[in-house]
PDB file of N, CA, C and O in Angstrom, chain B, residues numbered from 101:
ATOM      1  N   THR B 101       2.316  -3.172 -11.340  1.00  0.00           N
ATOM      2  CA  THR B 101       2.104  -2.275 -10.579  1.00  0.00           C
ATOM      3  C   THR B 101       2.941  -1.617  -9.724  1.00  0.00           C
ATOM      4  O   THR B 101       3.108  -0.397  -9.735  1.00  0.00           O
ATOM      5  N   LEU B 102       3.553  -2.504  -8.871  1.00  0.00           N
ATOM      6  CA  LEU B 102       4.512  -2.188  -7.758  1.00  0.00           C
ATOM      7  C   LEU B 102       5.747  -2.143  -8.169  1.00  0.00           C
ATOM      8  O   LEU B 102       6.588  -1.570  -7.476  1.00  0.00           O
ATOM      9  N   GLY B 103       6.084  -2.739  -9.369  1.00  0.00           N
ATOM     10  CA  GLY B 103       7.458  -3.018  -9.770  1.00  0.00           C
ATOM     11  C   GLY B 103       8.279  -3.840  -9.054  1.00  0.00           C
ATOM     12  O   GLY B 103       7.784  -4.253  -8.005  1.00  0.00           O
ATOM     13  N   THR B 104       9.574  -4.258  -9.352  1.00  0.00           N
ATOM     14  CA  THR B 104      10.517  -4.757  -8.806  1.00  0.00           C
ATOM     15  C   THR B 104      11.189  -4.005  -7.516  1.00  0.00           C
ATOM     16  O   THR B 104      11.687  -2.885  -7.628  1.00  0.00           O
ATOM     17  N   PRO B 105      11.156  -4.703  -6.322  1.00  0.00           N
ATOM     18  CA  PRO B 105      11.624  -4.020  -5.468  1.00  0.00           C
ATOM     19  C   PRO B 105      13.282  -3.689  -5.694  1.00  0.00           C
ATOM     20  O   PRO B 105      13.947  -4.360  -6.483  1.00  0.00           O
ATOM     21  N   ASN B 106      13.809  -2.678  -4.979  1.00  0.00           N
ATOM     22  CA  ASN B 106      15.207  -2.400  -5.296  1.00  0.00           C
ATOM     23  C   ASN B 106      15.644  -1.572  -3.881  1.00  0.00           C
ATOM     24  O   ASN B 106      14.854  -1.241  -2.996  1.00  0.00           O
ATOM     25  N   GLU B 107      16.725  -1.388  -3.892  1.00  0.00           N
ATOM     26  CA  GLU B 107      17.559  -0.620  -2.736  1.00  0.00           C
ATOM     27  C   GLU B 107      17.011   0.598  -2.505  1.00  0.00           C
ATOM     28  O   GLU B 107      16.860   0.914  -1.325  1.00  0.00           O
ATOM     29  N   ASP B 108      16.566   1.610  -3.634  1.00  0.00           N
ATOM     30  CA  ASP B 108      15.844   2.481  -3.588  1.00  0.00           C
ATOM     31  C   ASP B 108      14.698   2.901  -3.029  1.00  0.00           C
ATOM     32  O   ASP B 108      14.552   4.034  -2.571  1.00  0.00           O
ATOM     33  N   ILE B 109      13.836   2.024  -3.034  1.00  0.00           N
ATOM     34  CA  ILE B 109      12.451   1.923  -2.531  1.00  0.00           C
ATOM     35  C   ILE B 109      12.449   1.163  -1.346  1.00  0.00           C
ATOM     36  O   ILE B 109      11.577   1.482  -0.538  1.00  0.00           O
ATOM     37  N   TRP B 110      13.392   0.001  -0.953  1.00  0.00           N
ATOM     38  CA  TRP B 110      13.231  -0.574   0.235  1.00  0.00           C
ATOM     39  C   TRP B 110      14.779  -1.090   0.369  1.00  0.00           C
ATOM     40  O   TRP B 110      15.289  -2.094  -0.127  1.00  0.00           O
ATOM     41  N   PRO B 111      15.410   0.000   1.264  1.00  0.00           N
ATOM     42  CA  PRO B 111      16.830  -0.414   1.571  1.00  0.00           C
ATOM     43  C   PRO B 111      16.988  -1.652   2.372  1.00  0.00           C
ATOM     44  O   PRO B 111      16.395  -1.853   3.432  1.00  0.00           O
ATOM     45  N   GLY B 112      17.820  -2.471   1.807  1.00  0.00           N
ATOM     46  CA  GLY B 112      18.047  -3.843   2.863  1.00  0.00           C
ATOM     47  C   GLY B 112      17.432  -4.937   1.926  1.00  0.00           C
ATOM     48  O   GLY B 112      17.764  -6.094   2.185  1.00  0.00           O
ATOM     49  N   VAL B 113      16.643  -4.746   0.948  1.00  0.00           N
ATOM     50  CA  VAL B 113      15.754  -5.697   0.196  1.00  0.00           C
ATOM     51  C   VAL B 113      16.805  -6.652  -0.354  1.00  0.00           C
ATOM     52  O   VAL B 113      16.584  -7.842  -0.129  1.00  0.00           O
ATOM     53  N   THR B 114      18.017  -6.320  -1.099  1.00  0.00           N
ATOM     54  CA  THR B 114      18.796  -7.177  -1.539  1.00  0.00           C
ATOM     55  C   THR B 114      19.231  -8.371  -0.741  1.00  0.00           C
ATOM     56  O   THR B 114      19.411  -9.545  -1.065  1.00  0.00           O
ATOM     57  N   GLU B 115      19.350  -7.704   0.438  1.00  0.00           N
ATOM     58  CA  GLU B 115      20.058  -8.857   1.714  1.00  0.00           C
ATOM     59  C   GLU B 115      19.128  -9.901   2.167  1.00  0.00           C
ATOM     60  O   GLU B 115      19.529 -10.894   2.773  1.00  0.00           O
ATOM     61  N   LEU B 116      17.876  -9.691   1.880  1.00  0.00           N
ATOM     62  CA  LEU B 116      16.959 -10.919   2.282  1.00  0.00           C
ATOM     63  C   LEU B 116      17.303 -12.113   1.643  1.00  0.00           C
ATOM     64  O   LEU B 116      17.883 -12.018   0.562  1.00  0.00           O
ATOM     65  N   PRO B 117      17.053 -13.237   2.110  1.00  0.00           N
ATOM     66  CA  PRO B 117      17.358 -14.637   1.948  1.00  0.00           C
ATOM     67  C   PRO B 117      16.411 -15.009   0.626  1.00  0.00           C
ATOM     68  O   PRO B 117      16.657 -16.165   0.279  1.00  0.00           O
ATOM     69  N   ASP B 118      15.650 -14.531  -0.009  1.00  0.00           N
ATOM     70  CA  ASP B 118      14.941 -14.717  -0.885  1.00  0.00           C
ATOM     71  C   ASP B 118      14.945 -14.049  -2.196  1.00  0.00           C
ATOM     72  O   ASP B 118      14.427 -14.435  -3.243  1.00  0.00           O
ATOM     73  N   PHE B 119      15.602 -13.008  -1.965  1.00  0.00           N
ATOM     74  CA  PHE B 119      15.756 -12.076  -3.014  1.00  0.00           C
ATOM     75  C   PHE B 119      16.668 -12.670  -4.207  1.00  0.00           C
ATOM     76  O   PHE B 119      17.558 -13.502  -4.029  1.00  0.00           O
ATOM     77  N   LYS B 120      16.376 -12.221  -5.206  1.00  0.00           N
ATOM     78  CA  LYS B 120      17.155 -12.831  -6.150  1.00  0.00           C
ATOM     79  C   LYS B 120      17.615 -11.668  -7.290  1.00  0.00           C
ATOM     80  O   LYS B 120      16.728 -11.021  -7.849  1.00  0.00           O
ATOM     81  N   THR B 121      18.813 -11.468  -7.561  1.00  0.00           N
ATOM     82  CA  THR B 121      19.336 -10.751  -8.690  1.00  0.00           C
ATOM     83  C   THR B 121      18.766 -10.880  -9.914  1.00  0.00           C
ATOM     84  O   THR B 121      18.605  -9.906 -10.650  1.00  0.00           O
ATOM     85  N   SER B 122      18.420 -12.072 -10.229  1.00  0.00           N
ATOM     86  CA  SER B 122      17.605 -12.548 -11.391  1.00  0.00           C
ATOM     87  C   SER B 122      16.306 -12.092 -11.697  1.00  0.00           C
ATOM     88  O   SER B 122      15.801 -12.241 -12.809  1.00  0.00           O
ATOM     89  N   PHE B 123      15.669 -11.460 -10.606  1.00  0.00           N
ATOM     90  CA  PHE B 123      14.320 -11.002 -10.869  1.00  0.00           C
ATOM     91  C   PHE B 123      13.969 -10.068 -11.911  1.00  0.00           C
ATOM     92  O   PHE B 123      14.552  -8.989 -11.804  1.00  0.00           O
ATOM     93  N   PRO B 124      13.120 -10.187 -12.967  1.00  0.00           N
ATOM     94  CA  PRO B 124      13.171  -9.256 -13.863  1.00  0.00           C
ATOM     95  C   PRO B 124      13.073  -7.641 -13.367  1.00  0.00           C
ATOM     96  O   PRO B 124      12.522  -7.497 -12.276  1.00  0.00           O
ATOM     97  N   ASN B 125      13.465  -6.611 -13.928  1.00  0.00           N
ATOM     98  CA  ASN B 125      13.359  -5.242 -13.569  1.00  0.00           C
ATOM     99  C   ASN B 125      12.201  -4.684 -13.840  1.00  0.00           C
ATOM    100  O   ASN B 125      12.377  -3.878 -14.754  1.00  0.00           O
ATOM    101  N   TRP B 126      10.855  -4.718 -13.423  1.00  0.00           N
ATOM    102  CA  TRP B 126       9.818  -4.112 -13.835  1.00  0.00           C
ATOM    103  C   TRP B 126       9.611  -2.687 -13.214  1.00  0.00           C
ATOM    104  O   TRP B 126      10.016  -2.471 -12.072  1.00  0.00           O
ATOM    105  N   LYS B 127       9.062  -1.831 -13.857  1.00  0.00           N
ATOM    106  CA  LYS B 127       9.218  -0.441 -13.261  1.00  0.00           C
ATOM    107  C   LYS B 127       7.688  -0.217 -12.852  1.00  0.00           C
ATOM    108  O   LYS B 127       6.643  -0.633 -13.353  1.00  0.00           O
ATOM    109  N   GLN B 128       7.922   0.496 -11.893  1.00  0.00           N
ATOM    110  CA  GLN B 128       6.557   0.907 -10.919  1.00  0.00           C
ATOM    111  C   GLN B 128       5.539   1.699 -11.756  1.00  0.00           C
ATOM    112  O   GLN B 128       5.952   2.696 -12.350  1.00  0.00           O
ATOM    113  N   ASN B 129       4.340   1.373 -11.850  1.00  0.00           N
ATOM    114  CA  ASN B 129       3.284   2.030 -12.508  1.00  0.00           C
ATOM    115  C   ASN B 129       2.490   2.855 -11.584  1.00  0.00           C
ATOM    116  O   ASN B 129       2.637   2.814 -10.363  1.00  0.00           O
ATOM    117  N   SER B 130       1.412   3.810 -12.367  1.00  0.00           N
ATOM    118  CA  SER B 130       0.899   4.548 -11.563  1.00  0.00           C
ATOM    119  C   SER B 130      -0.374   3.632 -10.934  1.00  0.00           C
ATOM    120  O   SER B 130      -0.774   2.655 -11.566  1.00  0.00           O
ATOM    121  N   LEU B 131      -0.911   3.970  -9.797  1.00  0.00           N
ATOM    122  CA  LEU B 131      -1.953   3.451  -9.542  1.00  0.00           C
ATOM    123  C   LEU B 131      -3.339   3.999 -10.126  1.00  0.00           C
ATOM    124  O   LEU B 131      -4.304   3.282 -10.389  1.00  0.00           O
ATOM    125  N   GLN B 132      -3.277   5.461 -10.293  1.00  0.00           N
ATOM    126  CA  GLN B 132      -4.154   5.816 -10.663  1.00  0.00           C
ATOM    127  C   GLN B 132      -4.626   5.093 -12.251  1.00  0.00           C
ATOM    128  O   GLN B 132      -5.707   4.546 -12.466  1.00  0.00           O
ATOM    129  N   VAL B 133      -3.777   5.225 -13.001  1.00  0.00           N
ATOM    130  CA  VAL B 133      -4.111   4.555 -14.120  1.00  0.00           C
ATOM    131  C   VAL B 133      -4.623   3.234 -14.228  1.00  0.00           C
ATOM    132  O   VAL B 133      -5.188   2.783 -15.225  1.00  0.00           O
ATOM    133  N   LEU B 134      -4.380   2.563 -13.045  1.00  0.00           N
ATOM    134  CA  LEU B 134      -5.056   1.077 -13.032  1.00  0.00           C
ATOM    135  C   LEU B 134      -6.565   1.064 -12.371  1.00  0.00           C
ATOM    136  O   LEU B 134      -7.300   0.176 -12.803  1.00  0.00           O
ATOM    137  N   SER B 135      -7.138   1.993 -11.322  1.00  0.00           N
ATOM    138  CA  SER B 135      -7.961   2.061 -10.589  1.00  0.00           C
ATOM    139  C   SER B 135      -8.214   3.469 -10.880  1.00  0.00           C
ATOM    140  O   SER B 135      -7.526   4.383 -10.426  1.00  0.00           O
ATOM    141  N   THR B 136      -9.436   3.650 -11.814  1.00  0.00           N
ATOM    142  CA  THR B 136      -9.831   5.033 -11.824  1.00  0.00           C
ATOM    143  C   THR B 136     -11.120   5.474 -10.882  1.00  0.00           C
ATOM    144  O   THR B 136     -11.480   6.646 -10.769  1.00  0.00           O
ATOM    145  N   ARG B 137     -11.735   4.396 -10.247  1.00  0.00           N
ATOM    146  CA  ARG B 137     -12.771   5.016  -9.274  1.00  0.00           C
ATOM    147  C   ARG B 137     -12.488   5.214  -7.991  1.00  0.00           C
ATOM    148  O   ARG B 137     -13.417   5.545  -7.254  1.00  0.00           O
ATOM    149  N   LEU B 138     -11.204   5.062  -7.467  1.00  0.00           N
ATOM    150  CA  LEU B 138     -10.890   5.276  -5.980  1.00  0.00           C
ATOM    151  C   LEU B 138     -10.952   6.798  -5.544  1.00  0.00           C
ATOM    152  O   LEU B 138     -11.507   7.123  -4.494  1.00  0.00           O
ATOM    153  N   GLY B 139     -10.255   7.879  -6.542  1.00  0.00           N
ATOM    154  CA  GLY B 139     -10.441   9.168  -6.057  1.00  0.00           C
ATOM    155  C   GLY B 139      -8.989   9.194  -5.443  1.00  0.00           C
ATOM    156  O   GLY B 139      -8.233   8.233  -5.299  1.00  0.00           O
ATOM    157  N   THR B 140      -8.793  10.390  -5.144  1.00  0.00           N
ATOM    158  CA  THR B 140      -7.441  10.730  -4.548  1.00  0.00           C
ATOM    159  C   THR B 140      -7.121  10.312  -3.043  1.00  0.00           C
ATOM    160  O   THR B 140      -5.975  10.160  -2.621  1.00  0.00           O
ATOM    161  N   ASP B 141      -8.061  10.178  -2.431  1.00  0.00           N
ATOM    162  CA  ASP B 141      -7.708   9.538  -0.964  1.00  0.00           C
ATOM    163  C   ASP B 141      -7.769   8.114  -0.966  1.00  0.00           C
ATOM    164  O   ASP B 141      -7.275   7.473  -0.038  1.00  0.00           O
ATOM    165  N   GLY B 142      -8.366   7.536  -1.986  1.00  0.00           N
ATOM    166  CA  GLY B 142      -8.512   6.025  -2.181  1.00  0.00           C
ATOM    167  C   GLY B 142      -6.924   5.802  -2.642  1.00  0.00           C
ATOM    168  O   GLY B 142      -6.201   5.056  -1.981  1.00  0.00           O
ATOM    169  N   HIS B 143      -6.442   6.491  -3.806  1.00  0.00           N
ATOM    170  CA  HIS B 143      -5.280   6.104  -4.000  1.00  0.00           C
ATOM    171  C   HIS B 143      -4.265   6.531  -3.177  1.00  0.00           C
ATOM    172  O   HIS B 143      -3.176   5.965  -3.266  1.00  0.00           O
ATOM    173  N   SER B 144      -4.410   7.356  -2.456  1.00  0.00           N
ATOM    174  CA  SER B 144      -3.468   7.684  -1.226  1.00  0.00           C
ATOM    175  C   SER B 144      -3.104   6.442  -0.140  1.00  0.00           C
ATOM    176  O   SER B 144      -1.987   6.156   0.293  1.00  0.00           O
ATOM    177  N   LEU B 145      -4.207   5.887   0.119  1.00  0.00           N
ATOM    178  CA  LEU B 145      -4.618   4.872   1.004  1.00  0.00           C
ATOM    179  C   LEU B 145      -3.928   3.743   0.411  1.00  0.00           C
ATOM    180  O   LEU B 145      -2.904   3.301   0.932  1.00  0.00           O
ATOM    181  N   LEU B 146      -4.446   3.227  -0.694  1.00  0.00           N
ATOM    182  CA  LEU B 146      -3.741   2.037  -1.668  1.00  0.00           C
ATOM    183  C   LEU B 146      -2.527   2.385  -1.738  1.00  0.00           C
ATOM    184  O   LEU B 146      -1.850   1.440  -1.332  1.00  0.00           O
ATOM    185  N   ALA B 147      -1.773   3.396  -2.094  1.00  0.00           N
ATOM    186  CA  ALA B 147      -0.404   3.362  -2.036  1.00  0.00           C
ATOM    187  C   ALA B 147       0.300   3.120  -0.834  1.00  0.00           C
ATOM    188  O   ALA B 147       1.328   2.443  -0.839  1.00  0.00           O
ATOM    189  N   ASP B 148      -0.201   3.651   0.264  1.00  0.00           N
ATOM    190  CA  ASP B 148       0.370   3.334   1.522  1.00  0.00           C
ATOM    191  C   ASP B 148       0.190   2.135   2.026  1.00  0.00           C
ATOM    192  O   ASP B 148       0.898   1.802   2.976  1.00  0.00           O
ATOM    193  N   MET B 149      -0.730   1.286   1.533  1.00  0.00           N
ATOM    194  CA  MET B 149      -0.996   0.064   1.989  1.00  0.00           C
ATOM    195  C   MET B 149      -0.036  -1.085   1.014  1.00  0.00           C
ATOM    196  O   MET B 149       0.190  -2.252   1.333  1.00  0.00           O
ATOM    197  N   LEU B 150       0.322  -0.554   0.062  1.00  0.00           N
ATOM    198  CA  LEU B 150       1.276  -1.432  -0.875  1.00  0.00           C
ATOM    199  C   LEU B 150       2.591  -0.954  -1.300  1.00  0.00           C
ATOM    200  O   LEU B 150       3.173  -1.022  -2.382  1.00  0.00           O
ATOM    201  N   ILE B 151       2.975  -0.348   0.068  1.00  0.00           N
ATOM    202  CA  ILE B 151       4.659  -0.310   0.379  1.00  0.00           C
ATOM    203  C   ILE B 151       5.268  -1.350   0.547  1.00  0.00           C
ATOM    204  O   ILE B 151       4.887  -2.100   1.446  1.00  0.00           O
ATOM    205  N   TYR B 152       6.356  -1.693  -0.239  1.00  0.00           N
ATOM    206  CA  TYR B 152       7.268  -3.081   0.133  1.00  0.00           C
ATOM    207  C   TYR B 152       7.715  -2.990   1.371  1.00  0.00           C
ATOM    208  O   TYR B 152       7.421  -3.927   2.114  1.00  0.00           O
ATOM    209  N   ASN B 153       8.407  -2.039   1.843  1.00  0.00           N
ATOM    210  CA  ASN B 153       8.913  -1.799   2.890  1.00  0.00           C
ATOM    211  C   ASN B 153       8.103  -1.768   4.347  1.00  0.00           C
ATOM    212  O   ASN B 153       7.641  -0.703   4.755  1.00  0.00           O
ATOM    213  N   PRO B 154       7.977  -2.856   5.013  1.00  0.00           N
ATOM    214  CA  PRO B 154       7.138  -3.059   6.063  1.00  0.00           C
ATOM    215  C   PRO B 154       7.354  -1.995   7.167  1.00  0.00           C
ATOM    216  O   PRO B 154       6.511  -1.540   7.940  1.00  0.00           O
ATOM    217  N   GLY B 155       8.290  -1.784   7.098  1.00  0.00           N
ATOM    218  CA  GLY B 155       8.688  -0.279   8.362  1.00  0.00           C
ATOM    219  C   GLY B 155       7.923   0.880   7.947  1.00  0.00           C
ATOM    220  O   GLY B 155       7.563   1.642   8.844  1.00  0.00           O
ATOM    221  N   LYS B 156       7.588   1.168   6.677  1.00  0.00           N
ATOM    222  CA  LYS B 156       7.224   2.393   6.080  1.00  0.00           C
ATOM    223  C   LYS B 156       5.794   2.116   5.663  1.00  0.00           C
ATOM    224  O   LYS B 156       5.093   3.088   5.381  1.00  0.00           O
ATOM    225  N   ARG B 157       5.352   1.056   5.604  1.00  0.00           N
ATOM    226  CA  ARG B 157       3.806   0.716   5.227  1.00  0.00           C
ATOM    227  C   ARG B 157       2.838   1.135   6.276  1.00  0.00           C
ATOM    228  O   ARG B 157       3.116   1.160   7.475  1.00  0.00           O
ATOM    229  N   ILE B 158       1.682   1.464   5.762  1.00  0.00           N
ATOM    230  CA  ILE B 158       0.796   2.176   6.880  1.00  0.00           C
ATOM    231  C   ILE B 158       0.309   0.573   7.726  1.00  0.00           C
ATOM    232  O   ILE B 158       0.286  -0.586   7.312  1.00  0.00           O
ATOM    233  N   SER B 159       0.005   1.118   8.900  1.00  0.00           N
ATOM    234  CA  SER B 159      -0.452  -0.091   9.761  1.00  0.00           C
ATOM    235  C   SER B 159      -1.844  -0.124   9.675  1.00  0.00           C
ATOM    236  O   SER B 159      -2.356   0.827   9.085  1.00  0.00           O
ATOM    237  N   ALA B 160      -2.664  -1.086  10.171  1.00  0.00           N
ATOM    238  CA  ALA B 160      -4.230  -1.462   9.955  1.00  0.00           C
ATOM    239  C   ALA B 160      -4.674  -0.415  10.682  1.00  0.00           C
ATOM    240  O   ALA B 160      -5.605   0.179  10.138  1.00  0.00           O
ATOM    241  N   LEU B 161      -4.301   0.051  11.810  1.00  0.00           N
ATOM    242  CA  LEU B 161      -4.738   1.072  12.578  1.00  0.00           C
ATOM    243  C   LEU B 161      -4.894   2.461  11.907  1.00  0.00           C
ATOM    244  O   LEU B 161      -5.886   3.184  11.816  1.00  0.00           O
ATOM    245  N   ASP B 162      -3.702   2.610  11.490  1.00  0.00           N
ATOM    246  CA  ASP B 162      -3.702   3.955  11.038  1.00  0.00           C
ATOM    247  C   ASP B 162      -4.657   4.081   9.478  1.00  0.00           C
ATOM    248  O   ASP B 162      -5.407   5.000   9.150  1.00  0.00           O
ATOM    249  N   ALA B 163      -4.337   2.897   8.753  1.00  0.00           N
ATOM    250  CA  ALA B 163      -5.257   2.773   7.609  1.00  0.00           C
ATOM    251  C   ALA B 163      -6.873   3.044   8.016  1.00  0.00           C
ATOM    252  O   ALA B 163      -7.615   3.529   7.163  1.00  0.00           O
ATOM    253  N   LEU B 164      -7.344   2.735   9.252  1.00  0.00           N
ATOM    254  CA  LEU B 164      -8.647   2.757   9.457  1.00  0.00           C
ATOM    255  C   LEU B 164      -8.811   4.177   9.487  1.00  0.00           C
ATOM    256  O   LEU B 164      -9.798   4.614   8.895  1.00  0.00           O
ATOM    257  N   LYS B 165      -7.970   5.071  10.112  1.00  0.00           N
ATOM    258  CA  LYS B 165      -7.908   6.302  10.232  1.00  0.00           C
ATOM    259  C   LYS B 165      -7.859   7.277   9.017  1.00  0.00           C
ATOM    260  O   LYS B 165      -8.160   8.469   9.087  1.00  0.00           O
ATOM    261  N   HIS B 166      -7.540   6.776   8.150  1.00  0.00           N
ATOM    262  CA  HIS B 166      -6.945   7.302   6.950  1.00  0.00           C
ATOM    263  C   HIS B 166      -8.259   8.459   6.388  1.00  0.00           C
ATOM    264  O   HIS B 166      -9.455   8.194   6.511  1.00  0.00           O
ATOM    265  N   GLU B 167      -7.793   9.589   5.844  1.00  0.00           N
ATOM    266  CA  GLU B 167      -9.055  10.421   5.273  1.00  0.00           C
ATOM    267  C   GLU B 167      -9.972   9.684   4.272  1.00  0.00           C
ATOM    268  O   GLU B 167     -11.030  10.201   3.915  1.00  0.00           O
ATOM    269  N   TYR B 168      -9.596   8.562   3.851  1.00  0.00           N
ATOM    270  CA  TYR B 168     -10.317   7.842   2.877  1.00  0.00           C
ATOM    271  C   TYR B 168     -11.788   7.764   3.394  1.00  0.00           C
ATOM    272  O   TYR B 168     -12.779   8.032   2.714  1.00  0.00           O
ATOM    273  N   PHE B 169     -11.783   7.308   4.854  1.00  0.00           N
ATOM    274  CA  PHE B 169     -12.829   6.709   5.510  1.00  0.00           C
ATOM    275  C   PHE B 169     -13.786   8.142   6.114  1.00  0.00           C
ATOM    276  O   PHE B 169     -14.982   7.997   6.366  1.00  0.00           O
ATOM    277  N   ASP B 170     -13.252   9.177   6.253  1.00  0.00           N
ATOM    278  CA  ASP B 170     -13.745  10.426   6.677  1.00  0.00           C
ATOM    279  C   ASP B 170     -15.280  10.623   6.354  1.00  0.00           C
ATOM    280  O   ASP B 170     -16.096  11.055   7.168  1.00  0.00           O
ATOM    281  N   ASP B 171     -15.551  10.265   5.109  1.00  0.00           N
ATOM    282  CA  ASP B 171     -17.059  10.555   4.629  1.00  0.00           C
ATOM    283  C   ASP B 171     -17.666   9.445   4.611  1.00  0.00           C
ATOM    284  O   ASP B 171     -18.561   9.281   3.782  1.00  0.00           O
ATOM    285  N   PHE B 172     -17.347   8.491   5.456  1.00  0.00           N
ATOM    286  CA  PHE B 172     -18.068   7.148   5.503  1.00  0.00           C
ATOM    287  C   PHE B 172     -18.970   7.109   6.775  1.00  0.00           C
ATOM    288  O   PHE B 172     -18.518   7.208   7.915  1.00  0.00           O
ATOM    289  N   ASP B 173     -20.130   6.974   6.505  1.00  0.00           N
ATOM    290  CA  ASP B 173     -21.166   6.822   7.918  1.00  0.00           C
ATOM    291  C   ASP B 173     -20.724   5.463   8.636  1.00  0.00           C
ATOM    292  O   ASP B 173     -21.039   4.346   8.225  1.00  0.00           O
ATOM    293  N   LYS B 174     -20.005   5.703   9.686  1.00  0.00           N
ATOM    294  CA  LYS B 174     -19.679   4.584  10.757  1.00  0.00           C
ATOM    295  C   LYS B 174     -20.792   3.784  11.359  1.00  0.00           C
ATOM    296  O   LYS B 174     -20.736   2.585  11.635  1.00  0.00           O
ATOM    297  N   ASN B 175     -21.812   4.590  11.531  1.00  0.00           N
ATOM    298  CA  ASN B 175     -22.825   4.167  12.217  1.00  0.00           C
ATOM    299  C   ASN B 175     -23.699   2.912  11.380  1.00  0.00           C
ATOM    300  O   ASN B 175     -24.427   2.050  11.870  1.00  0.00           O
ATOM    301  N   SER B 176     -23.361   3.139  10.026  1.00  0.00           N
ATOM    302  CA  SER B 176     -23.896   2.070   9.204  1.00  0.00           C
ATOM    303  C   SER B 176     -23.195   0.883   9.374  1.00  0.00           C
ATOM    304  O   SER B 176     -23.801  -0.058   8.862  1.00  0.00           O
ATOM    305  N   LEU B 177     -22.361   0.636   9.792  1.00  0.00           N
ATOM    306  CA  LEU B 177     -21.519  -0.571  10.041  1.00  0.00           C
ATOM    307  C   LEU B 177     -22.210  -1.552  11.062  1.00  0.00           C
ATOM    308  O   LEU B 177     -22.843  -1.144  12.036  1.00  0.00           O
ATOM    309  N   PRO B 178     -22.021  -2.971  10.731  1.00  0.00           N
ATOM    310  CA  PRO B 178     -22.523  -3.686  11.894  1.00  0.00           C
ATOM    311  C   PRO B 178     -21.515  -3.751  13.105  1.00  0.00           C
ATOM    312  O   PRO B 178     -20.331  -3.574  12.819  1.00  0.00           O
ATOM    313  N   THR B 179     -21.806  -3.957  14.275  1.00  0.00           N
ATOM    314  CA  THR B 179     -21.161  -3.970  15.653  1.00  0.00           C
ATOM    315  C   THR B 179     -21.133  -5.362  16.080  1.00  0.00           C
ATOM    316  O   THR B 179     -22.082  -6.101  15.820  1.00  0.00           O
ATOM    317  N   TYR B 180     -20.303  -5.694  16.598  1.00  0.00           N
ATOM    318  CA  TYR B 180     -19.929  -6.961  17.397  1.00  0.00           C
ATOM    319  C   TYR B 180     -19.365  -6.920  18.654  1.00  0.00           C
ATOM    320  O   TYR B 180     -18.435  -6.173  18.956  1.00  0.00           O
ATOM    321  N   LYS B 181     -19.888  -7.683  19.376  1.00  0.00           N
ATOM    322  CA  LYS B 181     -19.253  -7.640  21.033  1.00  0.00           C
ATOM    323  C   LYS B 181     -17.841  -8.490  20.850  1.00  0.00           C
ATOM    324  O   LYS B 181     -17.841  -9.509  20.160  1.00  0.00           O
ATOM    325  N   ALA B 182     -16.637  -8.017  21.506  1.00  0.00           N
ATOM    326  CA  ALA B 182     -15.623  -8.571  21.667  1.00  0.00           C
ATOM    327  C   ALA B 182     -15.490  -9.718  22.503  1.00  0.00           C
ATOM    328  O   ALA B 182     -14.394 -10.262  22.635  1.00  0.00           O
TER     329      ALA B 182
END
């Protein structure tokens, strides 16, 4: 699904200590083909969460603010004291 990381999608990945140039070169596949029930917003969130480059990956806080959750009734969730 994600394909093999490379310098185009993650600059600097080949300099990481555990990166091997002998990794098979798998192409990235469309998430829509693999998960047909998520819808456009769900695929957008999933794609943002699965970005290899940690500097470009969505944060947990931003993920919770993603439009995927806009139609979700937040009052239906349980609450916990911190």
